[in-house]
C-alpha positions in Angstrom: -7.8 11.9 -16.1 -4.7 11.1 -17.9 -1.2 10.2 -15.8 2.5 10.8 -17.2 5.0 8.1 -17.1 7.2 9.6 -14.4 4.2 10.4 -12.2 2.7 6.9 -12.7 5.8 5.0 -11.6 5.9 7.5 -8.3 2.7 6.0 -7.3 3.7 2.7 -8.3 7.0 2.7 -5.8 5.0 4.7 -3.6 2.2 2.1 -2.6 5.2 -0.9 -3.2 6.8 1.1 -0.3 4.4 1.0 2.0 4.8 -0.1 5.5 1.0 -2.2 7.0 2.9 -2.9 10.4 4.0 0.8 11.3 1.9 3.6 12.6 1.9 6.5 14.5 -0.8 7.2 17.5 -1.0 11.1 18.3 -3.0 12.2 21.1 -4.5 15.4 22.2 -2.1 17.1 20.2 -3.6 20.8 19.7 -1.0 22.4 17.0 -2.4 21.7 13.6 1.5 22.1 12.6 2.6 19.5 14.4 0.2 17.1 12.9 0.8 18.4 9.4 4.8 18.0 10.0 4.0 14.2 11.7 1.7 13.6 8.2 4.6 14.5 5.9 7.1 12.2 8.1 4.8 9.2 7.9 4.7 9.3 4.1 8.4 9.9 3.7 8.9 6.9 5.5 6.2 5.0 3.7 3.1 4.9 6.7 0.0 4.2 5.0 -2.5 5.4 7.8 -2.2 7.5 11.3 -4.7 7.8 14.4 -5.5 10.8 16.1 -6.8 10.9 19.2 -8.7 14.3 21.0 -10.7 13.6 24.4 -11.7 17.1 23.5 -14.5 16.7 21.4 -14.0 20.7 20.6 -10.8 19.4 19.2 -12.0 16.9 17.2 -14.1 19.6 15.5 -11.2 22.0 15.1 -8.9 19.3 13.4 -12.3 17.9 11.3 -12.3 21.7 9.8 -8.4 21.5 9.3 -8.6 18.5 7.3 -11.0 19.6 4.9 -9.2 22.9 4.1 -5.9 20.4 3.3 -5.4 19.2 0.3 -1.6 20.0 -0.7 1.2 17.7 -0.7 1.7 14.2 1.2 -0.7 14.6 3.4 -2.8 13.1 0.9 -1.5 9.8 0.7 -1.4 9.0 4.3 -5.2 8.0 6.2 -6.2 9.7 9.5 -8.2 7.6 11.6 -9.7 10.3 14.3 -11.1 8.9 17.7 -12.5 10.7 20.5 -12.8 7.7 22.7 -9.1 6.5 24.2 -10.8 3.0 24.6 -11.9 2.5 21.3 -9.0 4.2 19.8 -6.4 2.1 21.5 -8.1 -1.4 21.0 -8.3 -1.0 17.4 -4.7 -0.3 17.1 -4.3 -3.4 19.3 -5.9 -5.4 16.9 -3.9 -3.9 14.0 -0.4 -3.9 15.6 2.0 -5.4 17.7 4.2 -3.2 20.2 3.1 -0.1 21.2 5.9 2.2 22.1 5.3 5.3 24.1 7.5 8.6 24.0 7.4 8.6 28.1 10.8 9.7 30.2 10.3 7.0 33.0 12.7 4.8 35.0 12.6 1.8 32.8 12.9 4.0 29.5 14.8 2.5 26.9 16.5 4.8 24.5 14.9 4.8 20.6 17.8 2.8 19.5 17.2 0.0 21.2 13.5 -1.1 19.8 13.5 -3.7 17.5 11.2 -1.2 15.1 11.4 -3.7 12.3 8.9 -5.6 14.4 4.5 -4.3 13.9 4.8 -1.6 16.1 2.7 2.1 16.8 4.6 4.9 18.6 2.4 7.0 20.3 3.4 11.1 20.9 1.3 13.1 23.5 0.4 16.4 23.5 2.7 19.2 23.3 2.5 20.3 27.4 1.8 17.5 29.2 2.6 14.0 26.9 0.9 11.0 27.0 -2.0 10.1 29.8 -2.0 7.5 32.5 -4.6 6.0 29.8 -2.7 5.8 26.8 0.4 4.6 29.0 -1.3 1.5 30.2 -2.1 0.3 26.7 2.0 0.9 26.6 4.4 -2.2 25.7 6.7 0.4 27.4 8.2 3.6 27.3 11.0 4.9 25.2 13.1 8.2 25.0 15.5 9.5 22.2 18.9 10.3 23.8 19.4 13.8 24.3 23.1 15.5 25.5 22.2 19.1 25.8 20.1 21.3 29.2 16.6 20.3 27.7 15.0 16.6 28.0 12.4 17.2 25.3 12.2 17.7 21.9 9.1 19.1 19.1 6.7 16.5 18.6 6.8 16.6 15.1 11.0 16.6 15.7 10.7 13.7 18.3 8.6 11.8 15.9 10.9 12.4 12.7 13.6 11.1 14.4 11.7 8.1 16.1 10.6 6.6 12.4 13.7 7.5 10.9 15.3 5.1 13.3 12.4 2.2 11.9 13.4 3.5 8.6 17.3 2.8 9.0 16.0 -0.8 10.7 13.5 -1.6 7.9 16.0 -0.9 5.1 18.8 -2.8 6.2 16.2 -5.8 6.3 14.9 -5.2 2.6 11.2 -4.1 3.9 11.4 -1.1 1.3 11.9 -3.7 -1.5 9.7 -6.2 -1.2 7.4 -6.4 2.8 6.9 -10.1 4.0 3.8 -8.3 5.7 2.2 -7.1 2.3 0.7 -9.5 0.3 0.6 -8.8 -3.7 -3.0 -8.4 -3.7 -3.1 -6.0 -0.8 0.2 -4.2 -2.9 -2.4 -3.9 -6.1 -5.0 -2.5 -4.4 -3.8 0.5 -2.7 -2.3 1.2 -5.6 -5.6 1.7 -7.7 -7.0 3.4 -4.4 -3.7 5.6 -5.2 -4.4 5.8 -8.4 -8.2 7.3 -7.8 -6.9 9.7 -5.6 -4.6 11.3 -7.8 -7.1 11.1 -10.7 -9.6 12.6 -8.8 -7.4 15.6 -6.8 -8.7 14.1 -3.4 -7.6 16.1 -0.2 -6.2 14.2 2.9 -8.7 11.5 4.3 -10.3 11.7 7.9 -12.0 8.5 9.0 -13.9 9.5 11.7 -14.5 6.1 14.1 -16.4 7.5 17.3 
């Protein structure tokens, strides 16, 4: 498929600015609109993949069905790794990323603005009603909260994710990671560009990798 120069430049910039050491983990998030909003935010700050964990297999099957109908916009540029076993999911994340920071209100929770999000990190977000499970928290490097001055002490998950990821964006931009990320060698960047060009050529929809 022929590609116009402006579109080619946009895809080149997309590949060049991806952050290979920043990701999001969603545990038992039920609303597909929330997941869609998270994917859009991830794409906008340069995240190339996320992890979705459903300990209920029925939710996983529902997500697969939604994913097959999802083809528009930014979602096609962010890979989704889908898990149904928590241990497998979190061990995989730990192998690829450094700190696992959990959005969890606890006595020892720090502000998101006190985290060093220029370092390799995965941000964990839980179910809309019940938050993160004890299993997820057991893998966490620590808990963080988003400071709030109103009566409510929680935000919608997609909003909380956006606030947190844009703090990561701010820190990484200051360090110049969107100009030349030290963690992505030139050959990896070139391979990613080829992958994105192939997705454009085939009009590929969102990629979901079922892991277990």
